[in-house]
C-alpha positions as CSV (number, residue, x, y, z in Angstrom):
1,X,-18.3,-35.7,11.8
2,X,-18.7,-34.6,15.4
3,X,-15.6,-36.6,16.5
4,X,-13.6,-35.0,13.7
5,X,-14.6,-31.5,14.8
6,X,-13.8,-32.2,18.4
7,X,-10.4,-33.8,17.4
8,X,-9.5,-30.6,15.5
9,X,-10.3,-28.5,18.6
10,X,-8.2,-30.8,20.7
11,X,-5.3,-30.6,18.3
12,X,-5.4,-26.8,18.4
13,X,-5.5,-26.8,22.2
14,X,-2.5,-29.1,22.3
15,X,-0.5,-27.0,19.8
16,X,-1.3,-23.8,21.7
17,X,-0.4,-25.4,25.1
18,X,2.9,-26.7,23.7
19,X,3.7,-23.3,22.2
20,X,3.2,-21.5,25.5
21,X,4.8,-24.3,27.6
22,X,8.1,-24.1,25.6
23,X,7.9,-20.4,25.0
24,X,11.6,-19.2,25.1
25,X,10.9,-16.2,27.3
26,X,14.2,-14.9,28.7
27,X,16.3,-15.8,25.6
28,X,17.9,-12.6,24.4
29,X,17.1,-13.2,20.7
30,X,13.4,-14.0,21.5
31,X,13.0,-11.1,23.8
32,X,14.6,-8.8,21.3
33,X,12.2,-10.0,18.7
34,X,9.2,-9.2,20.9
35,X,10.6,-5.7,21.5
36,X,11.1,-5.2,17.8
37,X,7.6,-6.4,17.0
38,X,6.1,-3.9,19.4
39,X,8.5,-1.1,18.3
40,X,7.7,-1.6,14.6
41,X,3.9,-1.7,15.3
42,X,4.1,1.4,17.4
43,X,6.1,3.2,14.7
44,X,3.6,2.0,12.0
45,X,0.5,3.2,13.9
46,X,2.1,6.6,14.5
47,X,3.5,7.2,11.0
48,X,1.2,5.4,8.6
49,X,-2.3,4.8,10.0
50,X,-3.3,8.4,10.5
51,X,-1.6,10.0,7.5
52,X,-1.6,7.1,5.0
53,X,-4.4,4.6,5.7
54,X,-7.2,6.9,6.9
55,X,-7.1,9.0,3.6
56,X,-6.7,5.7,1.6
57,X,-9.8,4.2,3.4
58,X,-11.8,7.3,2.5
59,X,-10.7,7.2,-1.1
60,X,-11.5,3.5,-1.3
61,X,-15.0,4.1,0.2
62,X,-15.5,6.9,-2.3
63,X,-14.6,4.6,-5.2
64,X,-17.3,2.1,-4.1
65,X,-20.0,4.7,-3.7
66,X,-19.3,7.6,-6.2
67,X,-17.6,5.8,-9.1
68,X,-20.0,3.9,-11.2
69,X,-19.2,0.2,-11.9
70,X,-19.5,1.0,-15.6
71,X,-16.8,3.7,-15.3
72,X,-14.3,1.3,-13.6
73,X,-15.0,-1.4,-16.2
74,X,-14.6,1.2,-19.1
75,X,-10.9,1.7,-18.1
76,X,-10.0,-1.3,-16.0
77,X,-12.7,-3.9,-16.6
78,X,-12.4,-7.2,-18.3
79,X,-13.7,-5.8,-21.6
80,X,-11.6,-2.6,-21.5
81,X,-8.9,-2.2,-24.3
82,X,-5.7,-3.7,-23.0
83,X,-3.6,-0.7,-23.9
84,X,-6.0,1.6,-22.0
85,X,-6.4,-0.7,-18.9
86,X,-2.7,-1.5,-18.4
87,X,-1.6,2.0,-19.4
88,X,-3.9,3.5,-16.7
89,X,-2.9,0.9,-14.1
90,X,0.9,1.0,-14.7
91,X,1.3,4.8,-14.2
92,X,-0.8,5.1,-11.1
93,X,2.3,4.9,-8.9
94,X,3.7,8.1,-10.3
95,X,0.6,9.9,-8.9
96,X,-0.1,8.1,-5.7
97,X,3.4,7.3,-4.3
98,X,2.0,5.0,-1.6
99,X,3.5,2.0,0.3
100,X,2.5,-1.6,-0.1
101,X,-0.1,-1.3,2.7
102,X,-1.7,2.0,1.7
103,X,-2.5,0.8,-1.8
104,X,-4.6,-2.1,-0.5
105,X,-7.8,-0.2,0.2
106,X,-7.6,1.4,-3.2
107,X,-7.0,-2.0,-4.8
108,X,-10.0,-3.5,-2.9
109,X,-12.2,-0.6,-4.1
110,X,-11.5,-1.1,-7.8
111,X,-11.5,-4.9,-7.5
112,X,-15.0,-4.9,-6.0
113,X,-16.2,-2.5,-8.6
114,X,-15.5,-4.9,-11.4
115,X,-11.9,-4.1,-12.5
116,X,-10.3,-7.0,-14.4
117,X,-7.8,-9.1,-12.5
118,X,-4.9,-8.1,-14.8
119,X,-5.3,-4.3,-14.6
120,X,-6.2,-4.5,-10.9
121,X,-3.0,-6.4,-10.0
122,X,-1.0,-4.1,-12.3
123,X,-2.4,-1.2,-10.3
124,X,-1.6,-3.2,-7.0
125,X,2.0,-3.5,-8.0
126,X,2.6,-0.1,-9.6
127,X,1.0,1.9,-6.7
128,X,4.0,1.4,-4.3
129,X,6.6,0.4,-6.9
130,X,6.5,3.3,-9.4
131,X,7.3,6.1,-6.9
132,X,9.0,9.1,-8.5
133,X,10.6,10.3,-5.3
134,X,11.9,6.8,-4.4
135,X,13.4,6.3,-7.9
136,X,15.1,9.7,-7.8
137,X,16.5,8.9,-4.4
138,X,17.7,5.5,-5.6
139,X,19.5,7.1,-8.5
140,X,21.2,9.8,-6.4
141,X,22.3,7.5,-3.5
142,X,22.7,4.1,-5.1
143,X,23.8,5.1,-8.6
144,X,22.1,6.3,-11.8
145,X,22.1,2.9,-13.5
146,X,20.3,1.3,-10.5
147,X,17.7,4.1,-10.5
148,X,17.1,3.7,-14.2
149,X,16.9,-0.1,-13.9
150,X,14.4,0.3,-11.0
151,X,12.2,2.7,-13.0
152,X,12.1,0.5,-16.1
153,X,11.7,-2.7,-14.2
154,X,8.8,-1.4,-12.1
155,X,6.8,-0.2,-15.2
156,X,7.5,-3.5,-17.1
157,X,6.7,-5.6,-14.0
158,X,3.3,-4.0,-13.5
159,X,2.2,-4.8,-17.0
160,X,3.8,-8.3,-17.2
161,X,2.4,-9.3,-13.8
162,X,-1.0,-8.1,-14.7
163,X,-1.0,-9.9,-18.1
164,X,0.3,-13.1,-16.4
165,X,-2.5,-13.0,-13.8
166,X,-5.0,-12.4,-16.6
167,X,-3.8,-15.4,-18.5
168,X,-3.6,-17.7,-15.5
169,X,-7.2,-16.9,-14.6
170,X,-8.5,-16.2,-18.1
171,X,-11.5,-18.5,-17.5
172,X,-12.7,-16.5,-14.6
173,X,-12.1,-13.3,-16.6
174,X,-14.2,-14.6,-19.4
175,X,-17.1,-15.3,-17.0
176,X,-16.7,-11.8,-15.5
177,X,-16.7,-10.4,-19.0
178,X,-20.0,-12.1,-19.8
179,X,-21.5,-10.8,-16.6
180,X,-20.4,-7.3,-17.3
181,X,-21.8,-7.3,-20.8
182,X,-25.3,-7.7,-19.3
183,X,-25.0,-4.9,-16.8
184,X,-27.3,-1.9,-17.5
185,X,-25.9,1.5,-18.3
186,X,-25.9,3.5,-15.0
187,X,-27.4,7.0,-14.8
188,X,-24.8,9.6,-13.8
189,X,-25.9,11.6,-10.7
190,X,-23.5,14.5,-11.3
191,X,-21.1,15.6,-14.1
192,X,-17.8,13.8,-14.4
193,X,-15.7,16.9,-13.6
194,X,-17.3,17.2,-10.2
195,X,-16.4,13.7,-9.3
196,X,-12.8,14.2,-10.6
197,X,-12.4,17.3,-8.5
198,X,-13.7,15.5,-5.4
199,X,-11.2,12.6,-5.9
200,X,-8.4,15.1,-6.8
201,X,-8.9,16.8,-3.4
202,X,-8.6,13.5,-1.5
203,X,-5.6,12.3,-3.5
204,X,-3.9,15.7,-2.9
205,X,-4.4,15.3,0.8
206,X,-2.9,11.8,0.7
207,X,0.1,12.8,-1.4
208,X,1.1,16.0,0.4
209,X,0.4,14.7,4.0
210,X,2.9,12.0,3.3
211,X,5.5,13.9,1.3
212,X,8.9,12.5,2.3
213,X,11.8,14.6,3.5
214,X,14.3,14.8,0.7
215,X,18.0,14.2,1.2
216,X,18.9,17.7,0.2
217,X,17.8,20.9,2.0
218,X,17.4,23.0,-1.2
219,X,15.7,22.6,-4.5
220,X,12.1,22.0,-5.6
221,X,11.5,18.8,-3.5
222,X,12.7,20.6,-0.3
223,X,10.5,23.6,-1.0
224,X,7.5,21.3,-1.5
225,X,8.3,19.5,1.7
226,X,8.5,22.7,3.7
227,X,5.1,23.8,2.4
228,X,3.5,20.3,2.4
229,X,1.0,21.1,5.2
230,X,-0.1,24.3,3.4
231,X,-0.8,22.2,0.3
232,X,-2.6,19.6,2.4
233,X,-4.7,22.3,3.9
234,X,-5.6,23.7,0.5
235,X,-6.8,20.3,-0.7
236,X,-8.7,19.9,2.5
237,X,-10.6,23.1,2.0
238,X,-11.3,22.0,-1.6
239,X,-12.7,18.7,-0.3
240,X,-14.9,20.6,2.2
241,X,-16.3,22.7,-0.6
242,X,-17.2,19.7,-2.7
243,X,-18.9,18.0,0.2
244,X,-20.9,21.1,1.0
245,X,-21.9,22.1,-2.6
246,X,-22.4,18.6,-4.2
247,X,-23.0,16.1,-1.4
248,X,-25.2,18.0,0.9
249,X,-23.1,18.3,4.1
250,X,-23.9,21.3,6.2
251,X,-21.4,24.1,5.6
252,X,-21.7,25.3,9.1
253,X,-20.6,22.0,10.5
254,X,-17.8,21.7,8.0
255,X,-16.6,25.2,8.9
256,X,-16.7,24.3,12.6
257,X,-14.5,21.2,12.0
258,X,-12.1,23.4,9.9
259,X,-11.8,26.0,12.6
260,X,-11.1,23.5,15.3
261,X,-8.5,21.8,13.0
262,X,-6.8,25.2,12.3
263,X,-6.7,26.1,16.0
264,X,-5.0,22.8,16.8
265,X,-2.6,23.3,14.0
266,X,-1.6,26.7,15.4
267,X,-1.5,25.4,19.0
268,X,0.6,22.3,18.1
269,X,2.7,23.3,15.1
270,X,5.2,20.5,15.6
271,X,2.5,17.8,16.0
272,X,0.5,18.1,12.7
273,X,-1.0,14.6,13.2
274,X,-3.2,16.0,16.1
275,X,-4.9,18.4,13.7
276,X,-5.0,15.8,10.9
277,X,-6.6,13.2,13.2
278,X,-9.1,15.8,14.5
279,X,-10.2,16.6,10.9
280,X,-10.5,12.9,10.1
281,X,-12.7,12.3,13.2
282,X,-14.8,15.3,12.4
283,X,-15.3,14.2,8.8
284,X,-16.2,10.7,10.0
285,X,-18.8,12.1,12.5
286,X,-20.4,14.3,9.9
287,X,-20.6,11.7,7.1
288,X,-21.7,8.9,9.5
289,X,-24.7,11.0,10.6
290,X,-25.7,11.9,7.0
291,X,-28.6,10.1,5.4
292,X,-27.6,10.6,1.8
293,X,-24.5,9.6,-0.3
294,X,-22.1,10.9,2.3
295,X,-23.5,8.4,4.8
296,X,-23.0,5.6,2.3
297,X,-19.5,6.9,1.7
298,X,-18.6,6.6,5.4
299,X,-20.3,3.1,5.7
300,X,-18.1,1.9,2.8
301,X,-15.0,3.5,4.3
302,X,-15.7,1.8,7.6
303,X,-16.1,-1.6,6.0
304,X,-12.7,-1.3,4.4
305,X,-11.1,-0.2,7.6
306,X,-12.6,-3.1,9.6
307,X,-11.5,-5.6,7.0
308,X,-7.9,-4.3,6.4
309,X,-6.6,-2.6,9.5
310,X,-6.6,-5.5,11.9
311,X,-4.8,-7.8,9.4
312,X,-2.2,-5.1,8.7
313,X,-1.4,-4.6,12.3
314,X,-1.0,-8.3,12.9
315,X,1.2,-8.5,9.8
316,X,3.4,-5.6,11.0
317,X,3.7,-7.3,14.4
318,X,4.9,-10.6,12.9
319,X,7.2,-8.8,10.5
320,X,8.9,-6.9,13.3
321,X,9.3,-10.0,15.4
322,X,11.0,-11.9,12.6
323,X,13.0,-9.2,10.8
324,X,13.0,-6.2,13.1
325,X,13.2,-2.6,12.1
326,X,15.8,-0.9,9.9
327,X,19.0,-0.9,12.0
328,X,17.6,-3.4,14.5
329,X,17.4,-7.1,14.5
330,X,14.4,-9.4,15.1
331,X,14.6,-13.1,15.7
332,X,16.4,-13.6,12.3
333,X,19.9,-12.2,12.6
334,X,20.9,-9.6,10.1
335,X,24.1,-11.5,9.4
336,X,22.0,-14.3,7.9
337,X,20.4,-11.9,5.5
338,X,23.8,-10.3,4.6
339,X,25.2,-13.7,3.9
340,X,22.2,-14.8,1.8
341,X,22.3,-11.7,-0.5
342,X,26.0,-11.4,-1.0
343,X,27.3,-11.4,-4.5
344,X,25.2,-11.9,-7.7
345,X,24.5,-15.6,-7.6
346,X,21.0,-17.0,-8.3
347,X,20.7,-17.8,-4.6
348,X,21.5,-14.3,-3.6
349,X,19.0,-12.8,-6.1
350,X,16.3,-15.2,-4.9
351,X,17.0,-14.5,-1.3
352,X,16.9,-10.8,-1.8
353,X,13.6,-10.9,-3.6
354,X,12.1,-13.2,-1.0
355,X,13.4,-11.1,2.0
356,X,12.1,-8.0,0.2
357,X,8.7,-9.6,-0.3
358,X,8.2,-10.4,3.4
359,X,9.9,-7.4,5.0
360,X,7.8,-4.2,5.4
361,X,9.4,-1.1,3.8
362,X,7.8,2.3,4.4
363,X,8.1,4.6,1.4
364,X,11.7,5.7,0.8
365,X,13.2,3.5,3.6
366,X,14.3,0.8,1.3
367,X,17.1,3.1,-0.1
368,X,19.1,3.6,3.1
369,X,18.6,-0.1,4.0
370,X,20.0,-1.1,0.7
371,X,22.9,1.3,1.1
372,X,23.9,-0.5,4.2
373,X,23.5,-3.9,2.6
374,X,25.6,-2.9,-0.4
375,X,28.3,-1.7,1.9
376,X,28.2,-5.2,3.5
377,X,28.8,-6.9,0.3
378,X,25.4,-7.1,-1.4
379,X,25.6,-7.4,-5.2
380,X,24.0,-5.0,-7.7
381,X,21.7,-7.8,-9.0
382,X,20.2,-8.7,-5.5
383,X,19.9,-5.0,-4.8
384,X,17.7,-4.5,-7.8
385,X,15.7,-7.7,-6.9
386,X,15.0,-6.3,-3.5
387,X,14.0,-2.9,-4.9
388,X,11.5,-4.5,-7.3
389,X,10.0,-6.9,-4.7
390,X,10.3,-5.0,-1.5
391,X,8.2,-1.9,-1.9
392,X,5.4,-3.7,-3.7
393,X,5.0,-6.6,-1.2
394,X,5.2,-7.2,2.6
395,X,3.9,-9.8,5.0
396,X,1.1,-7.4,6.2
397,X,0.0,-6.8,2.6
398,X,-0.1,-10.6,1.9
399,X,-2.4,-11.2,4.8
400,X,-4.8,-8.5,3.6
401,X,-4.6,-9.6,-0.1
402,X,-5.7,-13.1,1.1
403,X,-8.9,-11.7,2.5
404,X,-9.6,-9.7,-0.7
405,X,-8.9,-12.1,-3.5
406,X,-8.3,-15.4,-1.9
407,X,-5.3,-17.4,-0.9
408,X,-4.6,-18.9,-4.4
409,X,-4.5,-15.7,-6.3
410,X,-2.4,-14.1,-3.5
411,X,0.1,-16.9,-3.7
412,X,0.3,-16.7,-7.5
413,X,0.7,-12.9,-7.4
414,X,3.4,-13.0,-4.7
415,X,5.2,-15.8,-6.6
416,X,5.2,-13.8,-9.8
417,X,6.7,-10.8,-8.1
418,X,9.5,-12.9,-6.4
419,X,10.3,-14.8,-9.6
420,X,10.4,-11.8,-11.8
421,X,12.5,-9.8,-9.3
422,X,14.9,-12.7,-9.1
423,X,15.3,-13.0,-12.9
424,X,15.7,-9.2,-13.2
425,X,18.4,-9.2,-10.6
426,X,20.2,-12.0,-12.4
427,X,20.2,-10.2,-15.7
428,X,21.1,-6.9,-14.2
429,X,23.9,-8.4,-12.1
430,X,25.4,-10.2,-15.1
431,X,25.2,-7.1,-17.2
432,X,26.9,-4.8,-14.7
């Protein structure tokens, strides 16, 4: 046994040595891949960690602490009525409008609280896929029929994928159901409406802080975008009130954090992330030092952050190295991708779904990318396949999912998304 362990260590040393020995430093394609890996990771940390992931981590931590296991199981658990469970999970994306990485802490929160595998994976898919803004943008730029197909496909996908995961792992779900039947009924610490307002405040911050800039400069979406930080501030004030009135945080300290945040927002009006990050740090310090539920909230939030954030950054780094950023190439030439997804053949649809599954798409960025690919000869079928697989999956999200629900379930989930996206693309391409 000792010799086997030492042999494995030696093998890893040899592989690492060989990799560095023949590292193609100086080759233009390799050097460009390194630059793109760093550029994409830099962009991701600036645009998504502060505004997207930090609120998502706090929401996930709150689910673990303030939402009873019985409440989660009532609507999403193994014994919940199928219509209720999949209905709740499948429409979540219309509310959250998050990317494939931001939904991960939320998925981890409900999964650990006892949600059934089927509803949990339906929520995992629908969170980034059923995005009202992205669907409207798709219809306006890429065509009404493609926007409708994306909307219908995303809703159907979330339910079908959830049901498929439930059937594949039905034995585990039966065991989970038996365990949940013997759980005692928890005692509510506060009325449900208080908990709902508390979560509404955090979800409001997440939504409006990440409200995407619309293509048009007039209209309702443009007006909301112009006022997005006022909406964010209003929800932040509401969160502070709930924390002071119902969770025992000192209102003087919360007021001090609010005043500092407001001062920074006035001093740096074009850099709102400075004020946002200050508020997040202040909230972290106040909750970390609290001895009650707020302290448990921060501890749970920090656990999710430690588990998920390093894997996400590694995944973004690898994704940038291989595929680059929108408009920039990584190690894999973009001409290869354009060749693979041209036309409406089965190969083109499968390649589009597979590329979409591995490539990282920030919210709304998939539309201009597809616009360029369609202009280069991409068929309508592969376009839909990429739209259905891309926003819901990415290499970073795969790495995190592996740590949450294991490699087997992650592979099965990803395979279901790719296969269904391919089939949908084939049907849509043949129809149109």
